[in-house]
C-alpha positions as CSV (number, residue, x, y, z in Angstrom):
1,M,0.0,0.0,0.0
2,L,2.7,2.5,1.0
3,Y,4.7,1.5,-2.1
4,D,1.7,2.2,-4.4
5,L,1.0,5.5,-2.6
6,L,4.5,7.0,-2.0
7,Y,6.9,5.5,-4.5
8,P,5.2,7.3,-7.5
9,L,5.9,10.6,-5.7
10,R,9.7,10.1,-5.9
11,D,10.0,12.8,-8.5
12,I,8.4,15.3,-6.1
13,F,10.5,14.2,-3.2
14,F,13.6,12.0,-3.7
15,G,13.2,10.5,-0.2
16,F,10.3,8.4,-1.4
17,N,12.7,6.5,-3.6
18,V,13.5,4.2,-0.6
19,F,10.2,2.4,-1.1
20,K,11.7,0.8,-4.2
21,Y,14.0,-1.3,-1.9
22,I,12.6,-4.5,-0.6
23,T,15.0,-4.5,2.3
24,F,13.7,-1.1,3.5
25,R,10.1,-2.2,3.3
26,A,10.9,-5.5,5.0
27,I,12.5,-3.8,8.0
28,G,9.5,-1.4,8.1
29,A,7.1,-4.4,8.2
30,A,9.1,-6.1,11.0
31,I,9.1,-2.9,13.1
32,T,5.4,-2.3,12.4
33,A,4.6,-5.9,13.6
34,L,6.6,-5.4,16.8
35,F,4.9,-2.0,17.4
36,I,1.4,-3.6,17.0
37,L,2.3,-6.3,19.5
38,F,3.7,-3.9,22.0
39,L,0.8,-1.5,21.6
40,L,-2.1,-4.0,21.7
41,G,-0.5,-6.8,23.8
42,P,-1.2,-5.5,27.4
43,K,-4.7,-4.3,26.5
44,T,-5.5,-7.7,24.9
45,I,-4.3,-9.7,27.8
46,A,-6.2,-7.5,30.2
47,R,-9.4,-7.8,28.1
48,L,-9.2,-11.6,27.8
49,T,-8.5,-11.9,31.5
50,K,-11.6,-9.7,32.3
51,M,-13.7,-11.8,29.9
52,Q,-12.3,-15.0,31.6
53,I,-11.2,-16.4,28.2
54,G,-8.6,-18.8,29.7
55,E,-6.8,-21.9,28.5
56,V,-8.4,-25.3,29.3
57,I,-5.7,-27.7,30.4
58,R,-6.1,-31.4,29.5
59,S,-6.1,-33.7,32.6
60,S,-4.0,-36.2,30.5
61,G,-1.2,-33.7,30.2
62,P,1.8,-33.2,32.6
63,Q,0.6,-32.2,36.0
64,S,2.9,-29.2,36.1
65,H,0.7,-27.7,33.4
66,Q,-2.3,-27.5,35.6
67,E,-1.1,-24.3,37.1
68,K,-1.5,-22.7,33.7
69,K,-5.2,-23.2,33.7
70,G,-7.0,-19.9,33.1
71,T,-4.1,-18.2,31.4
72,P,-5.6,-15.9,28.6
73,T,-5.7,-17.7,25.3
74,M,-6.7,-16.9,21.7
75,G,-3.8,-14.5,21.5
76,G,-3.3,-15.7,18.0
77,I,-5.6,-12.8,17.0
78,L,-2.7,-10.5,17.9
79,V,-0.3,-12.5,15.8
80,L,-2.7,-12.4,12.8
81,F,-3.1,-8.6,13.0
82,S,0.7,-8.2,13.4
83,I,1.3,-10.3,10.2
84,I,-1.5,-9.1,8.0
85,I,-1.5,-5.3,8.7
86,P,2.3,-4.8,8.1
87,T,2.2,-6.9,5.0
88,L,-0.6,-4.9,3.6
89,L,1.2,-1.7,4.4
90,W,4.7,-2.5,3.2
91,A,4.4,-5.2,0.4
92,R,3.4,-4.6,-3.2
93,L,-0.3,-5.5,-3.5
94,D,0.0,-6.4,-7.2
95,N,2.0,-9.5,-6.2
96,L,-0.1,-12.7,-6.3
97,D,2.2,-14.6,-4.0
98,V,1.7,-12.0,-1.2
99,W,-2.1,-12.5,-1.5
100,L,-1.7,-16.3,-1.3
101,L,0.2,-16.0,1.9
102,L,-2.3,-13.6,3.4
103,L,-5.1,-16.0,2.3
104,A,-3.4,-18.9,4.0
105,T,-2.8,-16.9,7.2
106,A,-6.4,-15.6,7.4
107,W,-8.0,-18.8,6.3
108,M,-6.4,-21.0,8.9
109,G,-6.6,-18.2,11.5
110,A,-10.3,-18.2,11.1
111,I,-10.5,-22.0,11.4
112,G,-8.3,-21.9,14.5
113,F,-10.4,-19.1,16.0
114,L,-13.5,-21.2,15.5
115,D,-11.8,-24.1,17.2
116,D,-10.7,-22.0,20.2
117,Y,-14.2,-20.4,20.4
118,L,-15.8,-23.8,20.6
119,K,-13.4,-25.0,23.2
120,V,-13.0,-21.9,25.4
121,I,-16.3,-20.1,25.0
122,K,-18.8,-22.8,24.2
123,K,-16.9,-25.4,26.4
124,Y,-16.8,-28.1,23.8
125,P,-14.0,-30.3,25.0
126,K,-12.6,-31.2,21.6
127,G,-13.4,-27.9,19.9
128,L,-13.9,-28.1,16.2
129,I,-14.4,-31.6,15.0
130,A,-11.1,-32.9,13.4
131,K,-12.7,-33.8,10.1
132,Y,-14.0,-30.2,9.6
133,K,-10.6,-28.8,10.5
134,L,-9.0,-31.2,8.0
135,M,-11.6,-30.2,5.3
136,G,-10.5,-26.5,5.9
137,Q,-6.9,-27.4,5.4
138,I,-7.4,-29.5,2.3
139,S,-9.6,-26.7,0.8
140,L,-6.9,-24.1,1.4
141,G,-4.3,-26.4,-0.2
142,L,-6.5,-27.0,-3.2
143,I,-7.1,-23.3,-3.8
144,I,-3.4,-22.5,-3.5
145,G,-2.3,-25.5,-5.6
146,C,-4.7,-24.7,-8.4
147,T,-3.8,-21.0,-8.3
148,L,-0.1,-21.8,-8.7
149,Y,-0.8,-24.3,-11.4
150,F,-2.8,-21.9,-13.6
151,Y,-1.0,-18.7,-12.6
152,P,2.7,-19.8,-12.1
153,D,5.6,-17.5,-11.3
154,S,7.5,-19.5,-13.9
155,L,6.2,-21.9,-16.5
156,T,9.4,-24.0,-16.3
157,Y,9.0,-24.6,-12.6
158,R,5.2,-24.6,-12.4
159,T,4.8,-28.1,-10.9
160,A,8.4,-28.4,-9.6
161,T,10.1,-28.6,-6.2
162,S,13.7,-27.8,-5.7
163,L,16.2,-30.6,-4.9
164,P,18.8,-29.7,-2.2
165,F,22.5,-30.3,-3.0
166,V,21.8,-30.2,-6.8
167,A,22.7,-27.1,-8.7
168,N,19.5,-25.6,-10.2
169,G,18.1,-29.1,-9.5
170,Y,14.4,-29.7,-9.3
171,L,11.8,-32.5,-9.5
172,D,8.8,-32.1,-11.7
173,L,5.8,-33.5,-9.9
174,R,3.4,-32.9,-12.8
175,W,-0.1,-34.2,-11.8
176,F,1.0,-34.9,-8.2
177,Y,1.8,-31.2,-7.6
178,I,-1.6,-30.1,-6.3
179,P,-2.0,-33.1,-3.9
180,F,1.6,-32.4,-2.8
181,V,0.7,-28.7,-2.0
182,I,-2.3,-30.0,0.0
183,F,-0.1,-32.4,1.9
184,V,2.5,-29.7,2.7
185,I,0.0,-27.1,3.9
186,T,-2.0,-29.6,6.0
187,G,1.1,-31.3,7.5
188,T,2.9,-28.0,8.4
189,S,-0.3,-26.5,9.9
190,N,-0.9,-29.5,12.1
191,A,2.8,-29.8,13.0
192,V,3.1,-26.3,14.3
193,N,-0.2,-26.8,16.2
194,L,1.2,-30.0,17.9
195,T,4.4,-28.2,18.8
196,D,2.5,-25.4,20.5
197,G,2.5,-27.1,23.9
198,L,5.1,-25.2,25.9
199,D,5.5,-21.5,26.6
200,G,7.2,-19.9,23.6
201,L,8.2,-23.1,21.9
202,A,6.2,-22.9,18.7
203,T,6.5,-19.1,18.5
204,G,10.3,-19.2,18.7
205,L,10.8,-22.1,16.3
206,T,8.4,-20.4,13.8
207,A,10.5,-17.2,14.0
208,I,13.7,-19.1,13.3
209,A,12.1,-21.0,10.4
210,V,10.5,-17.9,8.8
211,L,13.7,-15.9,9.0
212,S,15.4,-18.7,7.1
213,F,12.8,-18.6,4.5
214,G,13.0,-14.8,4.4
215,A,16.7,-15.1,3.4
216,I,15.8,-17.7,0.8
217,S,13.0,-15.5,-0.6
218,Y,15.3,-12.5,-1.0
219,A,17.9,-14.6,-2.8
220,T,15.3,-16.4,-5.0
221,G,13.7,-13.2,-6.1
222,R,17.0,-11.7,-7.3
223,F,18.5,-13.0,-10.6
224,D,22.1,-12.2,-9.5
225,F,21.8,-14.0,-6.1
226,S,19.9,-17.0,-7.5
227,D,22.4,-17.4,-10.3
228,Y,25.4,-17.2,-7.9
229,L,23.8,-19.7,-5.5
230,N,22.6,-22.0,-8.4
231,I,19.0,-22.0,-7.1
232,I,15.7,-21.5,-9.0
233,Y,15.0,-17.8,-9.9
234,L,11.4,-16.8,-9.2
235,P,10.7,-13.1,-9.8
236,R,7.6,-12.7,-7.6
237,T,9.3,-14.1,-4.5
238,G,11.3,-11.0,-3.6
239,E,8.2,-9.6,-1.9
240,L,7.9,-12.6,0.3
241,F,10.9,-11.3,2.2
242,I,8.5,-8.5,3.5
243,F,5.9,-11.1,4.6
244,S,8.7,-13.2,6.2
245,L,10.0,-10.3,8.3
246,A,6.5,-9.2,9.3
247,M,5.8,-12.7,10.5
248,A,9.2,-12.9,12.3
249,G,8.4,-9.6,13.9
250,A,5.0,-10.8,15.0
251,C,6.5,-14.0,16.5
252,I,9.2,-12.1,18.4
253,G,6.8,-9.5,19.6
254,F,4.4,-12.2,20.8
255,L,7.2,-14.0,22.5
256,W,7.6,-11.0,24.8
257,Y,4.3,-12.1,26.4
258,N,4.4,-15.8,25.6
259,A,7.9,-16.7,27.0
260,Y,7.9,-18.7,30.3
261,P,5.9,-18.0,32.3
262,A,3.4,-17.1,29.6
263,K,1.0,-14.3,30.1
264,I,-1.0,-15.3,27.1
265,F,-1.3,-18.3,24.7
266,M,-1.8,-18.1,21.0
267,G,-4.2,-21.0,20.8
268,D,-5.1,-22.7,17.6
269,T,-5.9,-19.3,16.2
270,G,-2.2,-18.6,16.0
271,S,-0.6,-22.0,15.6
272,L,-2.7,-23.2,12.7
273,A,-2.3,-19.9,10.9
274,M,1.4,-19.7,11.4
275,G,1.8,-23.4,10.3
276,A,-0.2,-22.8,7.1
277,A,1.8,-19.6,6.3
278,L,5.1,-21.4,6.8
279,G,4.0,-24.3,4.5
280,T,2.7,-21.9,1.9
281,L,6.0,-19.9,2.0
282,A,7.9,-23.1,1.3
283,I,5.6,-23.9,-1.6
284,L,5.9,-20.5,-3.2
285,L,9.7,-20.7,-2.9
286,K,9.8,-24.3,-4.3
287,K,11.6,-25.3,-1.1
288,E,9.2,-27.9,0.3
289,I,11.9,-30.5,0.8
290,L,14.1,-28.0,2.6
291,L,11.2,-27.3,4.9
292,V,11.7,-30.7,6.4
293,V,15.2,-29.6,7.5
294,I,14.4,-26.0,8.5
295,G,11.3,-27.2,10.4
296,G,12.9,-30.3,11.6
297,I,11.6,-29.9,15.2
298,F,8.0,-29.6,13.8
299,V,8.6,-32.8,11.9
300,V,10.0,-34.7,14.9
301,E,7.1,-33.5,17.1
302,S,4.6,-34.8,14.6
303,L,6.4,-38.1,14.1
304,S,6.5,-38.7,17.8
305,V,2.7,-38.4,18.0
306,M,2.2,-40.8,15.0
307,I,4.7,-43.3,16.4
308,Q,3.1,-43.2,19.9
309,V,-0.4,-43.7,18.5
310,V,0.5,-46.5,16.1
311,Y,2.6,-48.4,18.7
312,F,0.0,-47.9,21.3
313,K,-2.7,-49.6,19.1
314,Y,-0.3,-52.3,17.9
315,S,0.9,-53.3,21.3
316,K,-2.6,-53.4,22.7
317,K,-3.6,-55.8,19.9
318,K,-0.5,-57.9,20.0
319,Y,0.3,-58.1,23.8
320,G,-3.1,-57.4,25.2
321,E,-1.9,-54.2,26.9
322,A,-1.1,-50.8,25.5
323,R,2.5,-49.8,25.5
324,R,4.3,-46.5,24.8
325,V,7.5,-45.5,23.0
326,F,7.6,-42.1,24.7
327,L,6.5,-41.2,28.2
328,M,4.1,-38.8,26.6
329,A,3.7,-37.3,23.1
330,P,4.4,-34.8,21.5
331,L,8.1,-35.2,22.2
332,H,8.4,-32.0,24.3
333,H,6.2,-33.6,27.0
334,H,8.5,-36.7,27.0
335,F,11.4,-34.6,28.0
336,E,9.3,-32.8,30.6
337,L,8.5,-36.1,32.2
338,K,12.2,-37.1,32.0
339,G,12.8,-34.2,34.4
340,W,13.7,-31.3,32.1
341,H,12.3,-28.0,33.2
342,E,9.9,-26.5,30.7
343,S,12.2,-23.5,29.9
344,H,15.1,-26.0,29.3
345,V,13.1,-27.9,26.8
346,V,12.1,-24.8,24.9
347,I,15.6,-23.2,24.8
348,R,17.2,-26.5,23.8
349,F,14.7,-27.1,21.0
350,W,15.3,-23.5,19.9
351,I,19.1,-24.3,19.7
352,V,18.4,-27.3,17.6
353,G,16.1,-25.3,15.4
354,I,18.8,-22.7,14.8
355,L,21.3,-25.4,14.0
356,L,18.9,-26.9,11.5
357,A,18.3,-23.5,9.9
358,L,22.0,-22.8,9.5
359,L,22.5,-26.3,8.1
360,S,19.7,-25.7,5.5
361,L,21.3,-22.4,4.4
362,T,24.7,-24.1,3.9
363,T,23.2,-26.4,1.3
364,F,23.2,-23.5,-1.1
365,K,27.0,-23.4,-1.2
366,V,27.6,-27.1,-1.6
367,Q,25.5,-27.5,-4.7
């Protein structure tokens, strides 16, 4: 919006020429996101507390979490505002990829809000029925997949995904591309949602991942950088750097209130939206495979749940009694029950997340 309004005035005042630069607008988006969080955060926490919109803690979870009962939740609304508003202000609105990211964020944010509303306000123990949540995720993936198929950034790479460690390497998925997009968005959205079980865990990991994709989007959107790094060049993706920094700023700002001991939880409103945005970002950059590395903690958290459920059912059928691989799933609860303090689990997972992000970025120089 600011680009469209102020950049055309550069002939009247040369200072408006700065709006041409993606880096300037990306930093502006990050600062705006932080400002919104710092401005609205205390008021939102006070309002949610007054309305008694507090987190419902599952009795099957770690006993140490029972003290969190009643902590204001649905703070994901703050995160959504802090991502969407700065992006609308600082990004170019003639860019299709920007609108797809905003759609993914708002779409899953709305589904997450409905889930939180049913759980917290209406007191439905399970919130939104899982199949309806899945239908929403699949529908979003179908819309984004079809849009990218019919309106690609590059005809050459329309149905492709990049291959790490291969110079300009890619795999053409052809007819499997749209189902692949649905799988990535659904999987990433659920993975971030599962990881959101400790104060600041999902928020910090998402910030790390999105900053990594921000760097990739900046390089992918510039011909000189992409040519030097031997990666796919996609002209539209430069503007995704602005969305990435807005989202990173929103995560860091929310972490101010969400770090241990949390004053507010994001709820499904935030975690489902951030997961969908992260998955969509990887799809737009053709870095879906690299997402497995950058979001490695999210992947492991999801796998721990699947392994636990499958082995639980298998052992019950085979041995007559249910057995577990982990003390509790997702994995962060396993380490809690092993005696790790919650803040230790979070910080150590962050460290691993940073290492994975650095590892993923080094792949560009070895291909």
